[in-house]
Backbone as CSV, one residue per row, in Angstrom:
resi,resn,N_x,N_y,N_z,CA_x,CA_y,CA_z,C_x,C_y,C_z
1,MET,179.965,105.754,101.165,178.991,104.746,100.809,178.013,105.149,99.818
2,ARG,177.719,106.523,99.908,176.688,107.062,98.893,177.294,106.909,97.579
3,SER,178.448,107.275,97.310,179.183,107.185,96.004,179.176,105.714,95.489
4,ALA,179.311,104.846,96.331,179.324,103.384,95.847,177.952,102.932,95.403
5,LYS,176.889,103.539,96.002,175.546,103.259,95.619,175.183,103.934,94.208
6,LEU,175.887,105.037,93.913,175.762,105.611,92.633,176.608,104.965,91.453
7,LEU,177.743,104.444,91.998,178.628,103.876,91.040,178.177,102.506,90.399
8,ALA,177.553,101.711,91.270,177.015,100.395,90.887,176.138,100.564,89.723
9,PRO,174.953,101.389,89.702,174.142,101.548,88.613,174.915,102.048,87.302
10,LEU,175.794,102.901,87.487,176.656,103.414,86.315,177.421,102.266,85.775
11,MET,178.025,101.489,86.475,178.852,100.449,85.996,177.983,99.419,85.296
12,LEU,176.897,99.105,85.816,175.824,98.226,85.138,175.392,98.720,83.826
13,ALA,175.128,100.006,83.781,174.702,100.672,82.479,175.831,100.583,81.417
14,LEU,177.061,100.850,81.737,178.205,100.804,80.897,178.445,99.267,80.451
15,PHE,178.284,98.458,81.265,178.414,97.060,80.917,177.424,96.515,79.892
16,LEU,176.101,96.982,80.049,175.009,96.647,79.181,175.257,97.449,77.816
17,LEU,175.740,98.546,77.886,175.956,99.254,76.656,177.013,98.543,75.830
18,ALA,178.135,98.129,76.541,179.296,97.408,75.899,178.916,96.076,75.269
19,VAL,178.034,95.344,75.886,177.456,94.107,75.531,176.581,94.346,74.300
20,SER,175.649,95.359,74.267,174.930,95.611,73.186,175.635,96.039,71.986
21,CYS,176.772,96.816,72.095,177.521,97.219,70.931,178.266,96.023,70.457
22,SER,178.757,95.162,71.324,179.460,94.006,70.721,178.731,93.132,69.931
23,THR,177.406,92.789,70.328,176.484,91.972,69.570,176.132,92.717,68.242
24,ALA,175.943,93.928,68.297,175.554,94.552,67.026,176.652,94.423,66.157
25,ALA,177.955,94.344,66.471,179.098,94.225,65.597,179.222,92.965,64.920
26,LEU,178.537,91.924,65.549,178.534,90.578,64.956,177.604,90.603,63.713
27,GLU,176.631,91.451,63.639,175.696,91.479,62.502,176.312,91.987,61.228
28,THR,175.847,91.423,60.080,176.406,91.852,58.793,175.299,92.394,57.850
29,GLU,175.662,93.233,56.990,174.658,93.683,56.042,174.701,92.700,54.849
30,PHE,173.549,92.240,54.506,173.466,91.294,53.372,172.569,91.897,52.308
31,VAL,172.954,91.424,51.018,172.162,91.763,49.909,171.509,90.470,49.332
32,ILE,170.272,90.451,49.082,169.652,89.323,48.539,169.230,89.700,47.074
33,ARG,169.935,89.061,46.104,169.797,89.396,44.763,169.067,88.321,44.001
34,LEU,168.007,88.629,43.377,167.241,87.756,42.423,167.530,88.085,40.985
35,SER,167.918,87.204,40.168,168.240,87.531,38.722,167.914,86.306,37.933
36,GLY,168.081,86.443,36.685,167.708,85.161,35.716,166.941,85.808,34.500
37,THR,165.944,85.132,34.182,165.180,85.439,32.867,164.374,86.766,33.268
38,PRO,164.788,87.838,32.548,164.085,89.065,32.873,162.537,89.066,32.777
39,GLY,161.892,89.542,33.851,160.511,89.724,33.885,159.936,88.369,34.507
40,LEU,160.665,87.350,34.827,160.143,86.146,35.380,159.411,86.441,36.712
41,GLU,158.140,85.953,36.806,157.383,86.228,38.052,157.749,85.072,39.129
42,TRP,157.847,85.724,40.399,158.147,84.721,41.527,157.543,85.332,42.712
43,HIS,157.440,84.478,43.774,157.123,84.903,45.128,157.932,84.004,46.173
44,GLY,158.059,84.526,47.457,158.918,83.821,48.408,159.033,84.847,49.597
45,GLY,160.187,84.533,50.198,160.585,85.458,51.355,161.922,85.117,51.873
46,TYR,162.170,85.923,52.938,163.532,85.798,53.555,163.393,86.009,55.125
47,MET,164.075,85.246,55.904,164.124,85.345,57.365,165.518,85.765,57.748
48,VAL,165.614,86.732,58.597,166.908,87.216,59.134,166.960,87.032,60.700
49,VAL,168.104,86.484,61.196,168.263,86.149,62.585,169.252,87.225,63.157
50,ASN,168.879,87.991,64.070,169.964,89.027,64.634,170.806,88.495,65.720
51,ALA,171.796,89.291,66.148,172.842,88.842,67.014,172.179,88.326,68.439
52,GLN,170.979,88.833,68.716,170.129,88.461,70.030,169.439,87.047,69.869
53,GLY,169.344,86.531,68.545,168.762,85.348,68.269,167.288,85.527,67.859
54,GLN,166.842,86.740,67.743,165.495,87.052,67.228,165.449,86.951,65.830
55,SER,164.354,86.507,65.115,164.181,86.437,63.789,162.997,87.221,63.264
56,VAL,163.158,87.859,62.129,162.115,88.588,61.504,162.056,87.999,60.027
57,SER,160.800,87.642,59.636,160.504,87.014,58.296,159.815,88.181,57.407
58,THR,160.028,88.172,56.147,159.603,89.172,55.178,159.077,88.467,53.941
59,SER,157.875,88.478,53.587,157.338,87.986,52.250,157.157,88.961,51.243
60,VAL,157.775,88.588,50.047,157.881,89.334,48.919,157.361,88.680,47.718
61,GLN,157.112,89.457,46.692,156.707,88.912,45.348,157.059,89.929,44.274
62,GLY,157.321,89.478,43.093,157.615,90.459,42.093,157.969,89.789,40.739
63,ARG,158.749,90.573,39.949,159.356,90.050,38.691,160.941,90.392,38.726
64,LEU,161.553,89.469,38.032,163.106,89.663,37.966,163.493,90.946,37.139
65,PRO,164.586,91.646,37.523,165.357,91.411,38.688,164.826,92.058,39.916
66,ALA,165.403,91.662,41.153,165.049,92.249,42.358,166.074,92.172,43.310
67,GLU,166.107,93.135,44.270,167.161,93.067,45.294,166.641,93.676,46.655
68,TYR,167.064,92.974,47.844,166.679,93.169,49.053,167.836,93.338,49.913
69,ARG,167.708,94.295,51.013,168.839,94.319,51.873,168.311,93.965,53.265
70,ALA,169.307,93.315,54.087,168.909,92.766,55.333,170.135,92.816,56.354
71,ARG,169.993,93.039,57.571,171.071,93.037,58.493,170.846,92.067,59.558
72,GLY,171.957,91.196,59.854,171.721,90.141,60.764,172.892,89.282,60.801
73,VAL,172.816,88.046,61.535,173.774,87.063,61.599,173.659,85.981,60.609
74,ILE,172.281,85.624,60.317,172.043,84.491,59.515,170.828,85.021,58.571
75,VAL,170.922,84.741,57.269,169.739,85.003,56.419,169.332,83.631,55.621
76,SER,168.125,83.384,55.722,167.693,82.093,54.996,166.590,82.693,54.125
77,VAL,166.522,82.264,52.854,165.625,82.652,51.825,165.004,81.462,51.153
78,SER,163.900,81.641,50.522,163.016,80.653,49.756,162.276,81.444,48.774
79,PHE,162.488,81.212,47.534,161.758,81.838,46.374,161.356,80.743,45.401
80,GLN,160.075,80.944,44.792,159.430,80.074,43.846,159.068,80.738,42.660
81,LYS,159.448,80.133,41.471,158.927,80.543,40.168,157.406,80.411,40.117
82,GLN,156.737,81.326,39.385,155.333,81.241,39.178,155.015,80.837,37.754
83,VAL,156.017,80.402,37.053,155.734,79.947,35.626,156.623,78.726,35.471
84,GLU,156.388,77.991,34.283,157.105,76.816,34.045,158.464,77.080,33.483
85,ASN,158.547,78.010,32.647,159.942,78.229,31.860,160.668,79.442,32.523
86,GLY,162.031,79.281,32.208,162.919,80.467,32.690,163.772,80.020,33.831
87,LEU,164.841,80.972,34.135,165.813,80.622,35.092,165.552,81.682,36.227
88,LEU,165.533,81.075,37.536,165.545,81.888,38.710,166.856,81.649,39.488
89,ARG,167.713,82.748,39.668,168.904,82.609,40.459,168.807,83.503,41.659
90,VAL,169.185,82.993,42.738,169.165,83.776,44.041,170.651,83.823,44.608
91,GLU,171.150,84.914,44.938,172.474,85.107,45.563,172.311,85.940,46.780
92,VAL,172.969,85.471,47.886,173.100,86.325,49.059,174.500,86.809,49.179
93,LEU,174.666,88.118,49.171,176.055,88.797,49.160,176.312,89.350,50.537
94,SER,177.580,89.534,50.869,178.044,90.213,52.101,179.375,90.938,51.613
95,GLY,179.415,92.122,51.773,180.696,92.829,51.488,181.005,92.824,49.975
96,GLY,179.929,92.638,49.102,180.036,92.567,47.685,180.346,91.313,47.077
97,LYS,180.583,90.229,48.111,180.846,88.844,47.648,179.768,87.897,47.878
98,VAL,179.477,86.977,47.001,178.467,85.983,47.184,178.852,85.000,48.337
99,VAL,177.942,84.906,49.210,178.141,83.997,50.296,177.515,82.676,50.108
100,VAL,176.365,82.625,49.390,175.639,81.515,49.082,174.752,81.791,47.914
101,SER,174.359,80.793,47.105,173.525,80.949,45.900,172.965,79.749,45.461
102,GLY,171.871,79.859,44.710,171.222,78.669,44.140,170.364,79.262,42.915
103,GLU,169.998,78.176,42.017,169.183,78.499,40.911,168.431,77.341,40.464
104,THR,167.397,77.652,39.661,166.591,76.591,39.180,165.964,77.002,37.816
105,THR,165.764,75.963,36.970,165.044,76.156,35.675,163.869,75.192,35.761
106,ALA,163.591,74.445,36.731,162.462,73.588,36.795,161.118,74.348,36.702
107,ALA,160.170,73.634,36.274,158.831,74.314,36.238,158.418,74.594,37.540
108,TYR,158.013,75.835,37.821,157.483,76.258,39.333,158.638,75.892,40.233
109,GLY,159.955,75.939,39.930,160.998,75.491,40.735,161.176,76.499,41.998
110,VAL,161.721,75.926,42.972,162.073,76.568,44.156,163.571,76.742,44.415
111,VAL,164.041,77.851,45.027,165.380,78.059,45.308,165.373,78.392,46.749
112,ALA,166.083,77.514,47.680,166.161,77.760,49.020,167.556,77.725,49.530
113,VAL,168.139,78.768,50.091,169.430,78.843,50.651,169.625,79.510,51.851
114,ALA,170.600,79.317,52.632,170.865,79.964,53.929,172.275,80.228,54.145
115,THR,172.604,81.369,54.787,174.106,81.697,55.047,174.530,80.723,56.178
116,PRO,175.897,80.516,56.213,176.318,79.810,57.328,176.526,80.667,58.583
117,ARG,176.448,80.197,59.670,176.575,80.987,60.860,178.064,81.523,61.096
């Protein structure tokens, strides 16, 4: 009887470990690449949803080119030009391949894209 009482918590711990490992395996390493007119000023951000459904948002600003890394299941990005002229291109890559992209040449244009689930 005593061994059964010790075995139950051990089995539960192993089950929880297996579940957490399997959800982490669903997550992907993403690269968010901003390119276009060199030196173009922009601001915006990206949100990453992890395998547990939690989201983390990050605000960023800078000049082209720029690159960010994120790990999760879904990535949603939105960036806006801070000038009238020039090209802003946004690509989200996984495994070195472009998953989703968008671009704008509009004055103060916005690029918003999200990866499929």
